[in-house]
PDB file as gemmi writes it, atoms N, CA and C in Angstrom:
CRYST1    1.000    1.000    1.000  90.00  90.00  90.00 P 1                      
ATOM      1  N   MET A   1       0.850  -1.174   0.000  1.00  0.00           N  
ATOM      2  CA  MET A   1       0.000   0.000   0.000  1.00  0.00           C  
ATOM      3  C   MET A   1       0.895   1.236   0.000  1.00  0.00           C  
ATOM      4  N   SER A   2       0.571   2.158  -0.875  1.00  0.00           N  
ATOM      5  CA  SER A   2       1.374   3.370  -1.009  1.00  0.00           C  
ATOM      6  C   SER A   2       0.534   4.590  -0.649  1.00  0.00           C  
ATOM      7  N   ASP A   3       1.183   5.609  -0.074  1.00  0.00           N  
ATOM      8  CA  ASP A   3       0.468   6.843   0.253  1.00  0.00           C  
ATOM      9  C   ASP A   3      -0.062   7.521  -1.001  1.00  0.00           C  
ATOM     10  N   GLY A   4       0.574   7.266  -2.150  1.00  0.00           N  
ATOM     11  CA  GLY A   4       0.168   7.867  -3.406  1.00  0.00           C  
ATOM     12  C   GLY A   4      -1.068   7.229  -4.021  1.00  0.00           C  
ATOM     13  N   ASP A   5      -1.599   6.190  -3.378  1.00  0.00           N  
ATOM     14  CA  ASP A   5      -2.786   5.520  -3.901  1.00  0.00           C  
ATOM     15  C   ASP A   5      -4.052   6.336  -3.700  1.00  0.00           C  
ATOM     16  N   GLY A   6      -4.008   7.311  -2.815  1.00  0.00           N  
ATOM     17  CA  GLY A   6      -5.172   8.125  -2.534  1.00  0.00           C  
ATOM     18  C   GLY A   6      -6.046   7.509  -1.458  1.00  0.00           C  
ATOM     19  N   PRO A   7      -7.176   8.149  -1.188  1.00  0.00           N  
ATOM     20  CA  PRO A   7      -8.067   7.646  -0.140  1.00  0.00           C  
ATOM     21  C   PRO A   7      -8.805   6.385  -0.591  1.00  0.00           C  
ATOM     22  N   ALA A   8      -9.221   5.591   0.383  1.00  0.00           N  
ATOM     23  CA  ALA A   8     -10.013   4.396   0.092  1.00  0.00           C  
ATOM     24  C   ALA A   8     -11.363   4.815  -0.487  1.00  0.00           C  
ATOM     25  N   ILE A   9     -11.855   4.034  -1.459  1.00  0.00           N  
ATOM     26  CA  ILE A   9     -13.144   4.324  -2.095  1.00  0.00           C  
ATOM     27  C   ILE A   9     -13.981   3.058  -2.156  1.00  0.00           C  
ATOM     28  N   SER A  10     -15.229   3.207  -2.486  1.00  0.00           N  
ATOM     29  CA  SER A  10     -16.148   2.086  -2.671  1.00  0.00           C  
ATOM     30  C   SER A  10     -15.857   1.401  -4.006  1.00  0.00           C  
ATOM     31  N   TYR A  11     -16.193   0.129  -4.090  1.00  0.00           N  
ATOM     32  CA  TYR A  11     -16.047  -0.567  -5.367  1.00  0.00           C  
ATOM     33  C   TYR A  11     -16.939   0.055  -6.432  1.00  0.00           C  
ATOM     34  N   LEU A  12     -18.011   0.710  -6.026  1.00  0.00           N  
ATOM     35  CA  LEU A  12     -18.916   1.365  -6.973  1.00  0.00           C  
ATOM     36  C   LEU A  12     -18.264   2.565  -7.658  1.00  0.00           C  
ATOM     37  N   ALA A  13     -17.251   3.145  -7.026  1.00  0.00           N  
ATOM     38  CA  ALA A  13     -16.553   4.305  -7.595  1.00  0.00           C  
ATOM     39  C   ALA A  13     -15.270   3.906  -8.320  1.00  0.00           C  
ATOM     40  N   LEU A  14     -14.943   2.620  -8.312  1.00  0.00           N  
ATOM     41  CA  LEU A  14     -13.715   2.154  -8.956  1.00  0.00           C  
ATOM     42  C   LEU A  14     -13.817   2.320 -10.467  1.00  0.00           C  
ATOM     43  N   ARG A  15     -12.799   2.947 -11.049  1.00  0.00           N  
ATOM     44  CA  ARG A  15     -12.825   3.267 -12.474  1.00  0.00           C  
ATOM     45  C   ARG A  15     -12.001   2.273 -13.290  1.00  0.00           C  
ATOM     46  N   ARG A  16     -12.449   2.080 -14.506  1.00  0.00           N  
ATOM     47  CA  ARG A  16     -11.703   1.261 -15.464  1.00  0.00           C  
ATOM     48  C   ARG A  16     -10.331   1.898 -15.688  1.00  0.00           C  
ATOM     49  N   GLY A  17      -9.299   1.080 -15.753  1.00  0.00           N  
ATOM     50  CA  GLY A  17      -7.945   1.585 -15.978  1.00  0.00           C  
ATOM     51  C   GLY A  17      -7.155   1.841 -14.707  1.00  0.00           C  
ATOM     52  N   THR A  18      -7.778   1.659 -13.543  1.00  0.00           N  
ATOM     53  CA  THR A  18      -7.074   1.855 -12.280  1.00  0.00           C  
ATOM     54  C   THR A  18      -6.017   0.755 -12.105  1.00  0.00           C  
ATOM     55  N   LEU A  19      -4.845   1.136 -11.632  1.00  0.00           N  
ATOM     56  CA  LEU A  19      -3.735   0.217 -11.410  1.00  0.00           C  
ATOM     57  C   LEU A  19      -4.102  -0.850 -10.383  1.00  0.00           C  
ATOM     58  N   VAL A  20      -3.699  -2.094 -10.651  1.00  0.00           N  
ATOM     59  CA  VAL A  20      -3.891  -3.197  -9.705  1.00  0.00           C  
ATOM     60  C   VAL A  20      -2.520  -3.786  -9.413  1.00  0.00           C  
ATOM     61  N   ARG A  21      -2.205  -3.916  -8.115  1.00  0.00           N  
ATOM     62  CA  ARG A  21      -0.920  -4.530  -7.748  1.00  0.00           C  
ATOM     63  C   ARG A  21      -1.145  -5.613  -6.697  1.00  0.00           C  
ATOM     64  N   GLY A  22      -0.252  -6.591  -6.738  1.00  0.00           N  
ATOM     65  CA  GLY A  22      -0.336  -7.703  -5.810  1.00  0.00           C  
ATOM     66  C   GLY A  22       0.151  -7.326  -4.420  1.00  0.00           C  
ATOM     67  N   SER A  23       0.026  -8.261  -3.496  1.00  0.00           N  
ATOM     68  CA  SER A  23       0.462  -8.014  -2.121  1.00  0.00           C  
ATOM     69  C   SER A  23       1.975  -7.825  -2.039  1.00  0.00           C  
ATOM     70  N   ASP A  24       2.684  -8.314  -3.053  1.00  0.00           N  
ATOM     71  CA  ASP A  24       4.138  -8.164  -3.103  1.00  0.00           C  
ATOM     72  C   ASP A  24       4.565  -6.836  -3.727  1.00  0.00           C  
ATOM     73  N   GLY A  25       3.608  -5.994  -4.107  1.00  0.00           N  
ATOM     74  CA  GLY A  25       3.915  -4.690  -4.687  1.00  0.00           C  
ATOM     75  C   GLY A  25       4.126  -4.699  -6.188  1.00  0.00           C  
ATOM     76  N   VAL A  26       4.077  -5.873  -6.811  1.00  0.00           N  
ATOM     77  CA  VAL A  26       4.271  -6.003  -8.259  1.00  0.00           C  
ATOM     78  C   VAL A  26       2.974  -5.658  -8.989  1.00  0.00           C  
ATOM     79  N   GLU A  27       3.103  -4.871 -10.055  1.00  0.00           N  
ATOM     80  CA  GLU A  27       1.919  -4.487 -10.840  1.00  0.00           C  
ATOM     81  C   GLU A  27       1.348  -5.702 -11.558  1.00  0.00           C  
ATOM     82  N   VAL A  28       0.044  -5.917 -11.406  1.00  0.00           N  
ATOM     83  CA  VAL A  28      -0.653  -7.024 -12.056  1.00  0.00           C  
ATOM     84  C   VAL A  28      -1.227  -6.561 -13.391  1.00  0.00           C  
ATOM     85  N   GLY A  29      -1.837  -5.397 -13.392  1.00  0.00           N  
ATOM     86  CA  GLY A  29      -2.468  -4.866 -14.596  1.00  0.00           C  
ATOM     87  C   GLY A  29      -3.365  -3.692 -14.254  1.00  0.00           C  
ATOM     88  N   ARG A  30      -4.433  -3.552 -15.035  1.00  0.00           N  
ATOM     89  CA  ARG A  30      -5.388  -2.455 -14.857  1.00  0.00           C  
ATOM     90  C   ARG A  30      -6.797  -3.014 -14.763  1.00  0.00           C  
ATOM     91  N   VAL A  31      -7.651  -2.321 -14.025  1.00  0.00           N  
ATOM     92  CA  VAL A  31      -9.047  -2.748 -13.867  1.00  0.00           C  
ATOM     93  C   VAL A  31      -9.740  -2.697 -15.220  1.00  0.00           C  
ATOM     94  N   ARG A  32     -10.373  -3.790 -15.587  1.00  0.00           N  
ATOM     95  CA  ARG A  32     -11.180  -3.835 -16.806  1.00  0.00           C  
ATOM     96  C   ARG A  32     -12.641  -3.575 -16.464  1.00  0.00           C  
ATOM     97  N   ARG A  33     -13.138  -4.292 -15.442  1.00  0.00           N  
ATOM     98  CA  ARG A  33     -14.508  -4.063 -14.975  1.00  0.00           C  
ATOM     99  C   ARG A  33     -14.683  -4.603 -13.560  1.00  0.00           C  
ATOM    100  N   VAL A  34     -15.707  -4.087 -12.910  1.00  0.00           N  
ATOM    101  CA  VAL A  34     -16.063  -4.520 -11.557  1.00  0.00           C  
ATOM    102  C   VAL A  34     -17.218  -5.500 -11.675  1.00  0.00           C  
ATOM    103  N   GLN A  35     -17.100  -6.633 -10.994  1.00  0.00           N  
ATOM    104  CA  GLN A  35     -18.174  -7.616 -10.972  1.00  0.00           C  
ATOM    105  C   GLN A  35     -18.941  -7.427  -9.660  1.00  0.00           C  
ATOM    106  N   ASN A  36     -20.249  -7.282  -9.774  1.00  0.00           N  
ATOM    107  CA  ASN A  36     -21.052  -7.182  -8.556  1.00  0.00           C  
ATOM    108  C   ASN A  36     -22.399  -7.836  -8.768  1.00  0.00           C  
ATOM    109  N   ASN A  37     -23.024  -8.182  -7.662  1.00  0.00           N  
ATOM    110  CA  ASN A  37     -24.370  -8.723  -7.680  1.00  0.00           C  
ATOM    111  C   ASN A  37     -25.284  -7.519  -7.478  1.00  0.00           C  
ATOM    112  N   GLU A  38     -25.863  -7.027  -8.565  1.00  0.00           N  
ATOM    113  CA  GLU A  38     -26.630  -5.788  -8.506  1.00  0.00           C  
ATOM    114  C   GLU A  38     -27.886  -5.899  -7.641  1.00  0.00           C  
ATOM    115  N   ARG A  39     -28.523  -7.055  -7.656  1.00  0.00           N  
ATOM    116  CA  ARG A  39     -29.746  -7.219  -6.855  1.00  0.00           C  
ATOM    117  C   ARG A  39     -29.479  -7.081  -5.360  1.00  0.00           C  
ATOM    118  N   GLU A  40     -28.366  -7.661  -4.926  1.00  0.00           N  
ATOM    119  CA  GLU A  40     -28.063  -7.680  -3.493  1.00  0.00           C  
ATOM    120  C   GLU A  40     -26.997  -6.676  -3.097  1.00  0.00           C  
ATOM    121  N   HIS A  41     -26.459  -5.915  -4.071  1.00  0.00           N  
ATOM    122  CA  HIS A  41     -25.436  -4.896  -3.821  1.00  0.00           C  
ATOM    123  C   HIS A  41     -24.219  -5.493  -3.107  1.00  0.00           C  
ATOM    124  N   ILE A  42     -23.710  -6.580  -3.690  1.00  0.00           N  
ATOM    125  CA  ILE A  42     -22.557  -7.270  -3.120  1.00  0.00           C  
ATOM    126  C   ILE A  42     -21.410  -7.231  -4.123  1.00  0.00           C  
ATOM    127  N   PHE A  43     -20.228  -6.844  -3.655  1.00  0.00           N  
ATOM    128  CA  PHE A  43     -19.024  -6.819  -4.474  1.00  0.00           C  
ATOM    129  C   PHE A  43     -18.553  -8.252  -4.702  1.00  0.00           C  
ATOM    130  N   ASP A  44     -18.399  -8.647  -5.984  1.00  0.00           N  
ATOM    131  CA  ASP A  44     -18.024 -10.007  -6.330  1.00  0.00           C  
ATOM    132  C   ASP A  44     -16.551 -10.124  -6.698  1.00  0.00           C  
ATOM    133  N   GLY A  45     -15.944  -9.047  -7.215  1.00  0.00           N  
ATOM    134  CA  GLY A  45     -14.537  -9.070  -7.596  1.00  0.00           C  
ATOM    135  C   GLY A  45     -14.283  -8.127  -8.754  1.00  0.00           C  
ATOM    136  N   ILE A  46     -13.084  -8.231  -9.333  1.00  0.00           N  
ATOM    137  CA  ILE A  46     -12.738  -7.380 -10.472  1.00  0.00           C  
ATOM    138  C   ILE A  46     -12.094  -8.219 -11.574  1.00  0.00           C  
ATOM    139  N   VAL A  47     -12.285  -7.774 -12.805  1.00  0.00           N  
ATOM    140  CA  VAL A  47     -11.591  -8.366 -13.939  1.00  0.00           C  
ATOM    141  C   VAL A  47     -10.431  -7.424 -14.248  1.00  0.00           C  
ATOM    142  N   VAL A  48      -9.229  -7.998 -14.312  1.00  0.00           N  
ATOM    143  CA  VAL A  48      -8.014  -7.218 -14.512  1.00  0.00           C  
ATOM    144  C   VAL A  48      -7.446  -7.511 -15.901  1.00  0.00           C  
ATOM    145  N   GLU A  49      -7.107  -6.455 -16.621  1.00  0.00           N  
ATOM    146  CA  GLU A  49      -6.449  -6.584 -17.926  1.00  0.00           C  
ATOM    147  C   GLU A  49      -4.949  -6.664 -17.669  1.00  0.00           C  
ATOM    148  N   THR A  50      -4.348  -7.822 -17.976  1.00  0.00           N  
ATOM    149  CA  THR A  50      -2.916  -8.024 -17.766  1.00  0.00           C  
ATOM    150  C   THR A  50      -2.227  -8.194 -19.120  1.00  0.00           C  
ATOM    151  N   LYS A  51      -0.920  -8.301 -19.104  1.00  0.00           N  
ATOM    152  CA  LYS A  51      -0.177  -8.547 -20.343  1.00  0.00           C  
ATOM    153  C   LYS A  51      -0.483  -9.930 -20.904  1.00  0.00           C  
ATOM    154  N   GLU A  52      -0.862 -10.863 -20.039  1.00  0.00           N  
ATOM    155  CA  GLU A  52      -1.193 -12.234 -20.445  1.00  0.00           C  
ATOM    156  C   GLU A  52      -2.669 -12.409 -20.766  1.00  0.00           C  
ATOM    157  N   GLY A  53      -3.469 -11.347 -20.675  1.00  0.00           N  
ATOM    158  CA  GLY A  53      -4.913 -11.427 -20.907  1.00  0.00           C  
ATOM    159  C   GLY A  53      -5.687 -11.057 -19.662  1.00  0.00           C  
ATOM    160  N   ARG A  54      -6.980 -11.219 -19.712  1.00  0.00           N  
ATOM    161  CA  ARG A  54      -7.831 -10.867 -18.570  1.00  0.00           C  
ATOM    162  C   ARG A  54      -7.795 -11.945 -17.497  1.00  0.00           C  
ATOM    163  N   ARG A  55      -7.846 -11.482 -16.246  1.00  0.00           N  
ATOM    164  CA  ARG A  55      -7.889 -12.378 -15.098  1.00  0.00           C  
ATOM    165  C   ARG A  55      -8.941 -11.871 -14.125  1.00  0.00           C  
ATOM    166  N   PHE A  56      -9.639 -12.811 -13.471  1.00  0.00           N  
ATOM    167  CA  PHE A  56     -10.639 -12.449 -12.464  1.00  0.00           C  
ATOM    168  C   PHE A  56     -10.015 -12.531 -11.086  1.00  0.00           C  
ATOM    169  N   VAL A  57     -10.244 -11.500 -10.275  1.00  0.00           N  
ATOM    170  CA  VAL A  57      -9.778 -11.474  -8.888  1.00  0.00           C  
ATOM    171  C   VAL A  57     -11.022 -11.454  -8.012  1.00  0.00           C  
ATOM    172  N   ASP A  58     -11.196 -12.488  -7.213  1.00  0.00           N  
ATOM    173  CA  ASP A  58     -12.357 -12.625  -6.346  1.00  0.00           C  
ATOM    174  C   ASP A  58     -12.322 -11.581  -5.225  1.00  0.00           C  
ATOM    175  N   ALA A  59     -13.478 -11.170  -4.759  1.00  0.00           N  
ATOM    176  CA  ALA A  59     -13.592 -10.107  -3.749  1.00  0.00           C  
ATOM    177  C   ALA A  59     -12.725 -10.344  -2.503  1.00  0.00           C  
ATOM    178  N   PRO A  60     -12.666 -11.557  -1.931  1.00  0.00           N  
ATOM    179  CA  PRO A  60     -11.828 -11.746  -0.739  1.00  0.00           C  
ATOM    180  C   PRO A  60     -10.335 -11.516  -0.989  1.00  0.00           C  
ATOM    181  N   GLU A  61      -9.921 -11.545  -2.263  1.00  0.00           N  
ATOM    182  CA  GLU A  61      -8.511 -11.325  -2.596  1.00  0.00           C  
ATOM    183  C   GLU A  61      -8.180  -9.853  -2.816  1.00  0.00           C  
ATOM    184  N   VAL A  62      -9.189  -8.992  -2.719  1.00  0.00           N  
ATOM    185  CA  VAL A  62      -8.977  -7.550  -2.852  1.00  0.00           C  
ATOM    186  C   VAL A  62      -8.825  -6.970  -1.447  1.00  0.00           C  
ATOM    187  N   ALA A  63      -7.608  -6.524  -1.129  1.00  0.00           N  
ATOM    188  CA  ALA A  63      -7.331  -6.017   0.212  1.00  0.00           C  
ATOM    189  C   ALA A  63      -7.777  -4.570   0.386  1.00  0.00           C  
ATOM    190  N   ARG A  64      -7.536  -3.731  -0.642  1.00  0.00           N  
ATOM    191  CA  ARG A  64      -7.856  -2.302  -0.516  1.00  0.00           C  
ATOM    192  C   ARG A  64      -8.152  -1.710  -1.887  1.00  0.00           C  
ATOM    193  N   ILE A  65      -9.219  -0.943  -1.953  1.00  0.00           N  
ATOM    194  CA  ILE A  65      -9.554  -0.205  -3.166  1.00  0.00           C  
ATOM    195  C   ILE A  65      -9.361   1.267  -2.852  1.00  0.00           C  
ATOM    196  N   ALA A  66      -8.439   1.892  -3.563  1.00  0.00           N  
ATOM    197  CA  ALA A  66      -8.150   3.310  -3.370  1.00  0.00           C  
ATOM    198  C   ALA A  66      -8.415   4.050  -4.675  1.00  0.00           C  
ATOM    199  N   GLU A  67      -8.351   5.349  -4.611  1.00  0.00           N  
ATOM    200  CA  GLU A  67      -8.655   6.184  -5.767  1.00  0.00           C  
ATOM    201  C   GLU A  67      -7.746   5.900  -6.964  1.00  0.00           C  
ATOM    202  N   HIS A  68      -6.459   5.650  -6.707  1.00  0.00           N  
ATOM    203  CA  HIS A  68      -5.503   5.488  -7.798  1.00  0.00           C  
ATOM    204  C   HIS A  68      -4.956   4.071  -7.957  1.00  0.00           C  
ATOM    205  N   ALA A  69      -5.267   3.161  -7.045  1.00  0.00           N  
ATOM    206  CA  ALA A  69      -4.738   1.799  -7.141  1.00  0.00           C  
ATOM    207  C   ALA A  69      -5.553   0.827  -6.296  1.00  0.00           C  
ATOM    208  N   VAL A  70      -5.557  -0.420  -6.741  1.00  0.00           N  
ATOM    209  CA  VAL A  70      -6.171  -1.518  -5.997  1.00  0.00           C  
ATOM    210  C   VAL A  70      -5.035  -2.405  -5.509  1.00  0.00           C  
ATOM    211  N   THR A  71      -5.044  -2.740  -4.227  1.00  0.00           N  
ATOM    212  CA  THR A  71      -4.024  -3.621  -3.657  1.00  0.00           C  
ATOM    213  C   THR A  71      -4.688  -4.951  -3.319  1.00  0.00           C  
ATOM    214  N   LEU A  72      -4.068  -6.029  -3.748  1.00  0.00           N  
ATOM    215  CA  LEU A  72      -4.609  -7.367  -3.515  1.00  0.00           C  
ATOM    216  C   LEU A  72      -3.992  -8.002  -2.283  1.00  0.00           C  
ATOM    217  N   SER A  73      -4.623  -9.035  -1.777  1.00  0.00           N  
ATOM    218  CA  SER A  73      -4.082  -9.774  -0.630  1.00  0.00           C  
ATOM    219  C   SER A  73      -3.290 -10.998  -1.080  1.00  0.00           C  
ATOM    220  N   VAL A  74      -3.135 -11.158  -2.390  1.00  0.00           N  
ATOM    221  CA  VAL A  74      -2.365 -12.269  -2.954  1.00  0.00           C  
ATOM    222  C   VAL A  74      -1.254 -11.708  -3.838  1.00  0.00           C  
ATOM    223  N   PRO A  75      -0.163 -12.457  -4.032  1.00  0.00           N  
ATOM    224  CA  PRO A  75       0.919 -11.964  -4.892  1.00  0.00           C  
ATOM    225  C   PRO A  75       0.499 -11.919  -6.370  1.00  0.00           C  
ATOM    226  N   ALA A  76       1.180 -11.091  -7.132  1.00  0.00           N  
ATOM    227  CA  ALA A  76       0.874 -10.903  -8.553  1.00  0.00           C  
ATOM    228  C   ALA A  76       0.972 -12.215  -9.325  1.00  0.00           C  
ATOM    229  N   ALA A  77       1.968 -13.039  -9.014  1.00  0.00           N  
ATOM    230  CA  ALA A  77       2.175 -14.305  -9.734  1.00  0.00           C  
ATOM    231  C   ALA A  77       0.961 -15.221  -9.620  1.00  0.00           C  
ATOM    232  N   GLU A  78       0.279 -15.200  -8.482  1.00  0.00           N  
ATOM    233  CA  GLU A  78      -0.902 -16.043  -8.289  1.00  0.00           C  
ATOM    234  C   GLU A  78      -2.047 -15.609  -9.200  1.00  0.00           C  
ATOM    235  N   VAL A  79      -2.214 -14.314  -9.356  1.00  0.00           N  
ATOM    236  CA  VAL A  79      -3.264 -13.789 -10.235  1.00  0.00           C  
ATOM    237  C   VAL A  79      -2.946 -14.125 -11.686  1.00  0.00           C  
ATOM    238  N   LEU A  80      -1.694 -13.924 -12.082  1.00  0.00           N  
ATOM    239  CA  LEU A  80      -1.295 -14.164 -13.465  1.00  0.00           C  
ATOM    240  C   LEU A  80      -1.357 -15.646 -13.834  1.00  0.00           C  
ATOM    241  N   ALA A  81      -1.234 -16.526 -12.851  1.00  0.00           N  
ATOM    242  CA  ALA A  81      -1.291 -17.962 -13.103  1.00  0.00           C  
ATOM    243  C   ALA A  81      -2.723 -18.484 -13.219  1.00  0.00           C  
ATOM    244  N   ALA A  82      -3.704 -17.687 -12.833  1.00  0.00           N  
ATOM    245  CA  ALA A  82      -5.107 -18.102 -12.874  1.00  0.00           C  
ATOM    246  C   ALA A  82      -5.622 -18.180 -14.307  1.00  0.00           C  
ATOM    247  N   ALA A  83      -6.693 -18.923 -14.479  1.00  0.00           N  
ATOM    248  CA  ALA A  83      -7.326 -19.053 -15.800  1.00  0.00           C  
ATOM    249  C   ALA A  83      -8.095 -17.781 -16.142  1.00  0.00           C  
ATOM    250  N   PRO A  84      -8.231 -17.464 -17.424  1.00  0.00           N  
ATOM    251  CA  PRO A  84      -9.023 -16.293 -17.827  1.00  0.00           C  
ATOM    252  C   PRO A  84     -10.491 -16.460 -17.408  1.00  0.00           C  
ATOM    253  N   PRO A  85     -11.185 -15.351 -17.133  1.00  0.00           N  
ATOM    254  CA  PRO A  85     -12.596 -15.445 -16.728  1.00  0.00           C  
ATOM    255  C   PRO A  85     -13.484 -15.835 -17.903  1.00  0.00           C  
ATOM    256  N   ARG A  86     -14.642 -16.386 -17.597  1.00  0.00           N  
ATOM    257  CA  ARG A  86     -15.628 -16.714 -18.631  1.00  0.00           C  
ATOM    258  C   ARG A  86     -16.264 -15.436 -19.136  1.00  0.00           C  
ATOM    259  N   SER A  87     -16.775 -15.487 -20.335  1.00  0.00           N  
ATOM    260  CA  SER A  87     -17.426 -14.304 -20.894  1.00  0.00           C  
ATOM    261  C   SER A  87     -18.737 -14.027 -20.173  1.00  0.00           C  
ATOM    262  N   ARG A  88     -19.177 -12.786 -20.211  1.00  0.00           N  
ATOM    263  CA  ARG A  88     -20.432 -12.407 -19.560  1.00  0.00           C  
ATOM    264  C   ARG A  88     -21.614 -13.113 -20.213  1.00  0.00           C  
ATOM    265  N   MET A  89     -21.562 -13.312 -21.527  1.00  0.00           N  
ATOM    266  CA  MET A  89     -22.665 -13.971 -22.220  1.00  0.00           C  
ATOM    267  C   MET A  89     -22.820 -15.413 -21.745  1.00  0.00           C  
ATOM    268  N   LEU A  90     -21.710 -16.130 -21.585  1.00  0.00           N  
ATOM    269  CA  LEU A  90     -21.789 -17.497 -21.088  1.00  0.00           C  
ATOM    270  C   LEU A  90     -22.329 -17.535 -19.665  1.00  0.00           C  
ATOM    271  N   GLU A  91     -21.945 -16.575 -18.842  1.00  0.00           N  
ATOM    272  CA  GLU A  91     -22.471 -16.507 -17.477  1.00  0.00           C  
ATOM    273  C   GLU A  91     -23.976 -16.288 -17.488  1.00  0.00           C  
ATOM    274  N   ARG A  92     -24.444 -15.403 -18.355  1.00  0.00           N  
ATOM    275  CA  ARG A  92     -25.890 -15.144 -18.448  1.00  0.00           C  
ATOM    276  C   ARG A  92     -26.645 -16.373 -18.921  1.00  0.00           C  
ATOM    277  N   LEU A  93     -26.101 -17.081 -19.906  1.00  0.00           N  
ATOM    278  CA  LEU A  93     -26.764 -18.286 -20.399  1.00  0.00           C  
ATOM    279  C   LEU A  93     -26.860 -19.348 -19.310  1.00  0.00           C  
ATOM    280  N   ASP A  94     -25.830 -19.463 -18.490  1.00  0.00           N  
ATOM    281  CA  ASP A  94     -25.855 -20.431 -17.393  1.00  0.00           C  
ATOM    282  C   ASP A  94     -26.944 -20.115 -16.371  1.00  0.00           C  
ATOM    283  N   HIS A  95     -27.262 -18.845 -16.222  1.00  0.00           N  
ATOM    284  CA  HIS A  95     -28.251 -18.448 -15.226  1.00  0.00           C  
ATOM    285  C   HIS A  95     -29.678 -18.436 -15.762  1.00  0.00           C  
ATOM    286  N   MET A  96     -29.842 -18.602 -17.053  1.00  0.00           N  
ATOM    287  CA  MET A  96     -31.189 -18.625 -17.630  1.00  0.00           C  
ATOM    288  C   MET A  96     -31.861 -19.959 -17.305  1.00  0.00           C  
ATOM    289  N   THR A  97     -33.166 -19.907 -17.159  1.00  0.00           N  
ATOM    290  CA  THR A  97     -33.893 -21.155 -16.971  1.00  0.00           C  
ATOM    291  C   THR A  97     -34.040 -21.834 -18.321  1.00  0.00           C  
ATOM    292  N   LEU A  98     -34.355 -23.083 -18.315  1.00  0.00           N  
ATOM    293  CA  LEU A  98     -34.526 -23.849 -19.539  1.00  0.00           C  
ATOM    294  C   LEU A  98     -35.632 -23.253 -20.414  1.00  0.00           C  
ATOM    295  N   VAL A  99     -36.712 -22.807 -19.800  1.00  0.00           N  
ATOM    296  CA  VAL A  99     -37.832 -22.234 -20.552  1.00  0.00           C  
ATOM    297  C   VAL A  99     -37.408 -20.951 -21.261  1.00  0.00           C  
ATOM    298  N   ARG A 100     -36.723 -20.065 -20.550  1.00  0.00           N  
ATOM    299  CA  ARG A 100     -36.275 -18.813 -21.171  1.00  0.00           C  
ATOM    300  C   ARG A 100     -35.301 -19.090 -22.303  1.00  0.00           C  
ATOM    301  N   ARG A 101     -34.443 -20.076 -22.113  1.00  0.00           N  
ATOM    302  CA  ARG A 101     -33.479 -20.415 -23.151  1.00  0.00           C  
ATOM    303  C   ARG A 101     -34.196 -20.949 -24.400  1.00  0.00           C  
ATOM    304  N   ALA A 102     -35.209 -21.775 -24.196  1.00  0.00           N  
ATOM    305  CA  ALA A 102     -35.975 -22.320 -25.326  1.00  0.00           C  
ATOM    306  C   ALA A 102     -36.725 -21.207 -26.060  1.00  0.00           C  
ATOM    307  N   LYS A 103     -37.335 -20.291 -25.327  1.00  0.00           N  
ATOM    308  CA  LYS A 103     -38.044 -19.168 -25.959  1.00  0.00           C  
ATOM    309  C   LYS A 103     -37.088 -18.322 -26.784  1.00  0.00           C  
ATOM    310  N   ARG A 104     -35.927 -18.071 -26.263  1.00  0.00           N  
ATOM    311  CA  ARG A 104     -34.935 -17.274 -26.995  1.00  0.00           C  
ATOM    312  C   ARG A 104     -34.528 -17.991 -28.280  1.00  0.00           C  
ATOM    313  N   GLU A 105     -34.356 -19.301 -28.197  1.00  0.00           N  
ATOM    314  CA  GLU A 105     -33.965 -20.089 -29.374  1.00  0.00           C  
ATOM    315  C   GLU A 105     -35.056 -20.027 -30.444  1.00  0.00           C  
ATOM    316  N   LEU A 106     -36.307 -20.128 -30.044  1.00  0.00           N  
ATOM    317  CA  LEU A 106     -37.421 -20.060 -30.989  1.00  0.00           C  
ATOM    318  C   LEU A 106     -37.537 -18.682 -31.638  1.00  0.00           C  
ATOM    319  N   ARG A 107     -37.283 -17.638 -30.869  1.00  0.00           N  
ATOM    320  CA  ARG A 107     -37.336 -16.270 -31.402  1.00  0.00           C  
ATOM    321  C   ARG A 107     -36.290 -16.043 -32.485  1.00  0.00           C  
ATOM    322  N   ASN A 108     -35.143 -16.661 -32.306  1.00  0.00           N  
ATOM    323  CA  ASN A 108     -34.019 -16.435 -33.225  1.00  0.00           C  
ATOM    324  C   ASN A 108     -34.124 -17.235 -34.524  1.00  0.00           C  
ATOM    325  N   ARG A 109     -35.133 -18.081 -34.660  1.00  0.00           N  
ATOM    326  CA  ARG A 109     -35.283 -18.880 -35.893  1.00  0.00           C  
ATOM    327  C   ARG A 109     -35.999 -18.125 -36.953  1.00  0.00           C  
TER     328      ARG A 109                                                      
END                                                                             
């Protein structure tokens, strides 16, 4: 954590492009998007744009969200070794009921 990170902020105010660094101080990448459960107003994590591609960081692994940087509770190497996140469309399809999925399929024919 650096004094230059600015004051702590809510995940709702976190901006795309904000620096993300691991617990070891190594830069992981930049915030791509914030994942949250909008119905229940729960922070789910962040998707980070890295040199190796996008990576998902789960909420418990986010130690501090500040105005200019996000600090994680895990080292950068652990984040970079993780698998890329699934697309939002695939996540939405998984959450659809069978009936809604069938109706959508019929509409598209």
